[in-house]
C-alpha positions in Angstrom: 20.1 4.0 -5.5 22.8 4.0 -2.4 22.0 3.9 1.1 22.0 7.9 1.3 19.0 8.1 -0.5 16.0 8.8 0.7 14.0 6.0 -0.7 15.2 3.2 -1.7 14.1 0.9 -4.7 15.2 -2.9 -4.8 13.9 -5.5 -7.5 14.7 -9.1 -6.2 12.9 -11.7 -9.2 9.4 -10.6 -9.2 9.2 -8.2 -6.2 9.6 -4.7 -5.8 10.7 -2.8 -2.3 10.2 0.4 -1.9 12.0 2.0 1.2 11.4 5.5 2.6 15.0 6.1 4.3 15.2 8.8 6.6 15.3 7.6 9.5 16.4 10.4 11.5 13.0 11.7 10.7 10.4 9.3 11.2 11.0 9.0 7.4 8.6 11.8 6.7 8.2 12.4 3.3 9.5 15.6 1.5 7.9 16.9 -1.7 11.5 15.5 -3.3 10.4 11.8 -1.6 6.6 12.5 -2.9 8.2 12.6 -6.6 10.4 9.3 -6.2 7.3 7.4 -4.8 5.4 8.6 -8.4 8.1 7.5 -10.4 8.8 4.0 -8.7 5.2 3.4 -8.7 5.3 4.6 -12.6 8.6 2.1 -13.1 6.6 -1.1 -11.6 3.6 -0.2 -13.3 6.1 -0.4 -16.8 7.6 -3.3 -15.8 6.5 -6.8 -16.8 9.1 -8.2 -14.5 7.5 -6.9 -11.3 4.3 -8.4 -10.1 3.9 -7.2 -6.7 5.4 -4.6 -4.1 6.5 -4.0 -0.5 6.2 -1.1 1.0 8.3 -0.3 4.1 10.6 2.0 6.0 14.2 1.9 6.9 14.9 1.0 11.0 12.0 -0.3 13.3 11.1 3.0 15.1 8.6 4.3 12.5 7.0 3.4 8.9 6.4 6.8 7.8 5.2 10.2 9.7 3.7 11.2 6.8 4.7 14.6 5.1 7.4 16.6 6.5 5.2 19.4 8.0 8.8 21.7 7.8 8.1 21.4 3.9 4.3 22.4 4.5 4.9 26.1 4.8 6.3 26.1 1.3 3.3 25.9 -0.7 2.7 29.9 -1.8 -1.3 29.6 -1.9 -3.9 27.0 -0.6 -4.9 25.8 -4.0 -1.0 25.2 -4.8 -1.3 23.3 -1.6 -4.2 21.3 -2.6 -3.1 20.6 -6.3 0.3 18.7 -4.9 1.5 15.5 -6.1 0.3 13.4 -3.4 2.4 9.8 -2.5 -0.5 8.4 -1.3 -2.4 8.8 -4.5 0.6 6.7 -6.4 0.3 4.1 -4.0 -3.3 3.8 -4.2 -3.4 3.9 -7.7 -0.7 1.5 -8.6 -1.3 -1.7 -10.8 0.3 -4.2 -9.3 -1.0 -5.7 -5.7 0.6 -3.7 -3.1 1.7 -4.9 0.7 3.0 -2.3 3.7 5.2 -3.7 5.9 4.3 -1.5 9.2 7.8 -0.9 11.4 6.8 1.8 14.2 4.4 4.4 14.0 3.0 5.2 11.0 0.8 8.7 11.6 -1.1 10.9 9.2 0.4 10.4 5.8 2.2 7.2 6.2 -1.2 6.1 8.2 -2.5 6.9 4.3 -0.2 5.0 2.7 -0.4 2.1 4.6 -3.9 2.6 3.8 -3.4 3.1 0.2 -1.9 -0.6 -0.1 -3.8 -3.5 -0.7 -2.3 -5.4 2.5 -1.1 -4.2 5.5 1.1 -6.4 7.7 2.9 -4.6 11.1 5.2 -5.0 13.7 4.4 -5.6 17.2 5.6 -2.4 18.3 4.0 -0.7 15.1 1.8 2.3 16.1 -1.2 4.2 14.0 -2.7 7.7 14.5 -4.3 10.4 12.5 -2.4 12.9 14.7 -3.7 15.7 12.0 -6.7 17.6 14.6 -3.8 17.9 16.7 -2.0 20.7 14.2 -4.7 22.3 13.1 -6.4 20.4 10.4 -7.5 17.0 8.8 -5.8 14.2 6.7 -6.5 15.1 2.7 -4.8 11.2 1.2 -7.8 9.3 2.2 -7.8 9.0 6.4 -11.6 9.3 6.6 -12.7 6.8 3.5 -10.1 4.5 4.4 -10.4 4.1 8.2 -13.9 4.2 7.4 -14.0 1.5 5.4 -10.8 -0.2 7.4 -12.4 -0.5 10.8 -15.8 1.0 11.0 -17.6 4.5 12.1 -16.9 4.6 15.4 -13.4 3.6 15.5 -12.7 5.8 12.9 -13.8 9.0 14.3 -12.3 7.7 17.8 -8.4 7.9 15.8 -9.8 10.9 13.7 -11.3 13.1 16.4 -8.8 12.5 18.8 -5.8 12.1 17.2 -4.3 9.5 19.5 -1.8 6.3 18.9 -3.5 3.2 18.1 -1.3 -0.5 19.4 -0.8 -2.6 15.9 -2.8 -5.6 18.1 -6.2 -3.1 18.7 -5.5 -2.4 14.8 -5.5 -6.4 14.2 -8.4 -6.6 15.9 -10.4 -3.8 14.1 -9.3 -4.8 11.1 -6.8 -2.5 9.9 -3.8 -4.7 9.4 -4.2 -8.5 8.5 -1.1 -10.1 10.6 0.9 -8.6 13.5 4.4 -9.9 13.7 7.7 -10.2 15.6 10.1 -6.4 14.5 12.4 -8.8 13.0 10.4 -10.8 11.1 8.2 -8.1 9.4 10.0 -7.4 6.0 10.8 -11.6 5.6 6.9 -12.3 6.4 6.0 -9.0 4.0 8.5 -10.7 1.3 7.3 -14.0 1.8 3.4 -13.4 1.0 4.9 -11.1 -2.1 6.4 -14.1 -3.4 3.5 -16.1 -3.5 1.0 -13.4 -5.3 3.9 -12.7 -7.6 3.9 -16.6 -8.3 0.0 -16.6 -9.5 -0.7 -15.4 -12.7 -0.3 -11.9 -12.6 -2.8 -10.4 -14.9 -5.6 -12.0 -12.7 -3.8 -10.3 -9.8 -4.0 -7.2 -11.3 -7.1 -7.9 -11.9 -8.6 -9.1 -8.9 -7.2 -5.7 -7.3 -9.5 -4.0 -9.5 -12.5 -6.3 -8.6 -11.5 -5.9 -4.8 -11.8 -2.0 -5.5 -15.0 -2.6 -7.7 -16.9 -4.8 -4.4 -15.5 -2.2 -2.7 -16.7 0.9 -4.2 -19.8 -0.2 -5.7 -23.9 -1.2 -5.7 -24.0 -5.0 -5.1 -25.5 -5.8 -8.3 -23.0 -3.5 -10.2 -19.7 -5.3 -8.8 -21.0 -8.7 -9.0 -21.9 -8.2 -12.9 -18.1 -6.3 -13.1 -16.6 -9.1 -11.5 -18.2 -11.0 -14.2 -16.7 -9.2 -16.7 -13.4 -9.0 -15.4 -13.5 -12.7 -14.9 -14.3 -13.2 -18.8 -11.3 -10.6 -19.6 -8.7 -13.3 -17.5 -10.1 -15.7 -18.9 -9.2 -15.2 -22.4 -5.3 -14.6 -21.8 -3.0 -17.2 -22.5 -1.9 -17.2 -18.7 -5.4 -18.8 -18.4 -5.0 -21.2 -21.4 -1.7 -22.0 -19.8 -3.3 -22.7 -15.8 -6.0 -25.0 -17.4 -3.2 -27.0 -19.6 -1.2 -27.1 -16.6 -3.8 -28.5 -14.3 -4.7 -31.1 -17.4 -0.8 -32.2 -17.0 -0.4 -31.7 -13.8 2.4 -30.1 -13.8 3.5 -26.5 -12.3 1.8 -23.5 -14.5 4.2 -20.6 -16.3 2.8 -17.5 -16.7 4.4 -14.7 -18.8 1.8 -11.9 -18.5 0.4 -12.1 -21.7 
């Protein structure tokens, strides 16, 4: 894609970078951009080469301000609005590990997009908010579920009921993001984490993502049972055999997603 496109998709080695590229509108997502995100995630999932994804926004001012509000009136009925394609769903359902590199504002659907990723790294100038209540509605891309599980019921209520902006360091203390780095180091750090993940056994990484989701959603004993089943599946792969052989031979394993 050219730099004029509103979504950029770049693959280097085993790492893909998806960049929301509409900085003059705080990288707010149009319906066309939402479809492009869905297509990019589908390409990631279909690839045997891509092993990890970084999602970010162009510039230091905004990661994503959510859906472009000026496009919302194009839906003819509430039911059409309810069943629209959702970019947060696409990101959340990606089979490969995902990292949000959050530069500047993550508002509404932008915050939901970040929470849809497995790992969140923020620049020091990042700001987070669930501002929908200020406009007369609430989030619909996993806002409440994501915040309650990430930062607890009271902090989630504070954000959702006020709509006010929270700074990056507070969000790190609350557990919404893993790290806060200098703005100029954000993408470098996100890529570095992605490269580490991409160097691991890819089937194990994808299975670990399933396991983390199960741990999040299942009762404890069921989650442990599911984890054991997933471990057995991983143990039977060629990559696991390669890992054991490399350990015995004191060499670096070569994983092939097999």
